[in-house]
N, C-alpha and C positions, 0 to 999 in steps of 0.2 A: 563521591563519597554517596551511597546508598542509603536511601528513606526508609524509615522501620514501616511497616504493615499501615500502622495508626494513624499515619502522617497524607496513607495514600485516596487522594481523591480522584475520580478521572470522571469526568461530564461527558456523555454521547449526543451529539445532537443530530437526532432523526430518528423516531420510532418506527420503521421503512427494517425489512428483511433481514438490508444489512446490518444496519443499529442495533436490532436485538435477539441477532446470532452471534453480535460480536459480546456482548452479556452475557449472554448464553454461554459460550464455549471462558468470555473472560470472569467466568463466579465462581467457573468450576477451578479453576488456579491455584486462588488466598491471593491474589496480587495486591489489586482493591481494597481495603478498606468501606471502603462509599465510592459508589457508582451510580450518576443522575440524569436521569433523560430530558428530555427536552426535546416538543415536539408543536407542532400549532395543533393539533387535535389530541387536546384534555379526554378524552374520550379512548382515545386510544391507548394514548401511556398512562391510562389509568388500570385498561384492563392487562396490557403487557405486564406493568410495572404484579398487578397480582398474579396475575400464570407464574410469572419469574419467582416471583417468593413462595410460593410454595412448595418450589423446587430449594429451600434454603436450609429445610434438615438434612440434606445429601449431599451439602459441600464447606467450605471454610467461611466465617462466618463474614460476612460481608451483611449491607445495609445497600440497599437501592430504592430509588426513591424517585418521586419525579421533582421534576425540580423550574426556574428560567433561568435569564444568562444571569444574574446574579448569585448563582453560584458556580460562574466561569473564575471570578473574582480569586480564590486559591484552592482552584484545582490545580490538581500535576499536571496534570493532562485531560484536554482536552479534541476529542473524535467526531468531525464533522461527514456525514454520512447521508445527510440528506437530500435530498435533489431528484431530478425525473432522472428514473429507469430507464436502459438501454431497451427495446423489444425490436423482436425480430427483422434482420433486414439491415438491422438501425446500427455505425457504428459508433464507439465512445465520441471523437469527434464531430457528430454529429447532433450533441449534446449541448454542445456549448452555449449559446447566446441565455437559452434558460438558465439552463442553471450557472452560469459566471453571475445573473439577475440576484439568483438563492444567494448565494456566497457569498457578494457583496453584503445580502442585507444580513444573514448572520455575521459575517465580520463589522458590520456595524453597531451588530447588538453586543456584541463579545466584547468592542471596543474601550468604551467607556471604567469598564472593572476587568483589561485587562491587565496581566501586571507579568508574572515570567511562564506560566502555564506552557509547557513544550504542545501543540499542535498539528494531530493526526488530518489533514489532506486526505478521505477513500472516492467523494462524489468525482464520475466523473464531468470530461475530461482529466481526471486527475492531474497528471503534469500540468494542465496551463490553469488549474483552479486556482494549484498549489502557489503560482507566480501569483494569480488575480487577489487572493487570501494575505500573500506578501505583501504584493505592494497597497492593499486597500487597510493592513496594518500598520502598515510598519515599522515591524518587529525586524531584528537580528535574522539572518537568512539560516540559523542553526536550529532555529526555534520555531520554526515550519518547515513538514514534509510529508509528503505526500507517500500515499502506502505502493504506488510506482509498480515497479515489476517481479517487490517479493512473490509474489503469486501467479505472475508466470514464469519463475524460476521454479516458483513449488511445483508446477504442472511440468516443467523440461525435466525435471526431477523424478516425475513418478512417469513418463513415459520412458526415462532413460532405462529406468530398473527394469521397469519390463519390458524394451526392448532388448535389455544384457542381461536381463536374470542375476537384478543385482538388488540388494534392502537400497532402499529410495535415500537412507543417509549416507549411504558407503559413494553415493553418485557426489557430485561438485563441480557446479556448475554455475555458471550466471546468464539473467538474460537483460540486454541491458538497452537505453532507449527509451522511446514513447511508451504508453504500454495500453499497445493499443497495435494498428496495423506496420506501422514503420517501428517495434522494437527487433531489437537485431539480438541473438544465439550467437555467445560472443563463444565458440568453436575452441578458440586457438586457449581458453584458460580453462579448457572442457578437463577434468582427469579423473580417475582409480585410484587407488592406494597408491596415490603422487605417480601415474603411469598418465601422459600427457593422451587424452582421449584419440587422437587420430594414431601412435604407437598402438594403446591397448584394442585398438577396432581392425590395425594392421599385424598384431598378435591372435586375435582371438576368430579371426576370420570368420565370421557367421555370415557377413552379408556384404553389401555394394557399401562403404560408409557414406560414400558423395552419394549416393541416393536414397541412404538411412536416414542422412545428417535433414536432404532437404525436404524429405518427409515429414520426421520433428520436430522442424519448423515449423512446416504449416499447422500441424498435426497443434501444436502448442498456441500457435494465433491464432487455429480457430476455433480452439477451447470456448470457450465465450460462445462464441456463436452458436453453435453447438448447445449451450447447456441450457441461453436461453431462447433457444427453440424448442427444445427439447419440454422444460416447462416452466417457463418464462422471465425467468431471473437468476440471476445464483448470487448467491451467501451466506452458503459451510464454511466453504475453502476460504475465501475475505475474512471471514471473523475470526477463522485460523490463524489467518496472515496478522490482521491488527492486533492476533492477541500475542503470536509471539512478535510485534513491532515495540507493543506496550512491555513485553516480558524487560526489553532489551534497554529501556526507559529505565522504569521504574527501578527495577535491579541494578540501575547502572553497570550493565556488562560487556561493552566497549565492543557488541557484538555485528559480524561486518552481511552487513543489509544492503539489497538492492533498492531502498528507497527515494524514494527523486525527489534532487535538491536544487537548488540554483547551480547553476556556474557560473564560473566566473571569470574563463581563458585554461579551463582544465581539458584535459578531452580538448582544447584549440575550438571551443564553444565559448560563446556566451551571451548569458540575459536569458537565460531560460531553464527552467525547471524540469529535469528528467531524470530517468533510472541510471546513476554509479554504484561501485560497490561503497558504503557508508562505513564507517565506525559511529552505530548508535550507543549513544548512555544517555544518562542522567540529568546532560544538557543537548539531546536534540543531538544534529549532526553534530559531532567532535572534528567527523574528519574526512576526505572525500580520497582515498584509492586511487590515482593514478595508474591504468593496469596497462602492459603492455596487449595492444588489439592488433588482432593486423591490417593490413592498409587495406584490403577489401571490409572489415568490420569496422575501424579508423570513419573512412568511407560510408557509411550505411548509414554511423550512429552520428553525422555533420547532417546526411541526409533527415535522414529524424527530428531532429534536431530545426532543419528548417523548414519543417512541415508544422511541427509545433506553432513554430511565429510565425508562421502567415495564415494558422489559424487564432494563433491570438491575435493577431492585428484587426483578425475581422471581429472581434469582438466591438457590440457599439457600447460608449461611453456612457 
């Protein structure tokens, strides 16, 4: 059931660049009636709220304000972006110890008043911390999801669109697994106008498709590292990615998105969160789609799960 706009309350935890870029993108959509920002730094929150609010005459009506964890009790969507950011030459998995402590603390603050809000985890390493939040809150697995490889999938579509000379909207492809170095480009699922990408490449003959696919895969994996090296952090595209996920939830769209979710036997993987195609709607993860992968893609996905499990086991309790 689609909730009316006046019922849509979104709580954002973390007033850094990712959280505020998400609010900036969200306020343009008209999806939320109320957006509440929570952070440990009240002056930062006050400044961000003031700056964002001065743009309200240019966007659909929405109330943007500072809040606290009591606001989570009647929220429809809680988005967690707080945490240490990735620095140059640092992998997302390198952030795990500090950010796990932060996420556990946030979950402890949410838990007393938590009812049924859908929670989107954004803090990196997002797959590990989605699992940490799920276990710490003890809520149904469908109600907590990570932003996962929604952004990686967008990067793949963008790079493919440049390579093929096509509109990004006409590229259909997915990145699976970890949001990080072990992510898997599912080339066997990629298509253009219903034509499998491998067949499209054979018809196009514009490149050596095998070599091109390897280069594109590496470009997608390295995108965040380049951006962090150039400007310190990534935030615009993840803000838009979060708005896309939010739309699927708040409008009950039943959209297929590669969000991070708990696998319990799907793809022969147990008890870890990673990204696979999921149907996303008002109840969060409505269904996991088990897509047919090639043997090498299946092996790579299982390897990605193994890396995540090893990292998860390293977190101090």
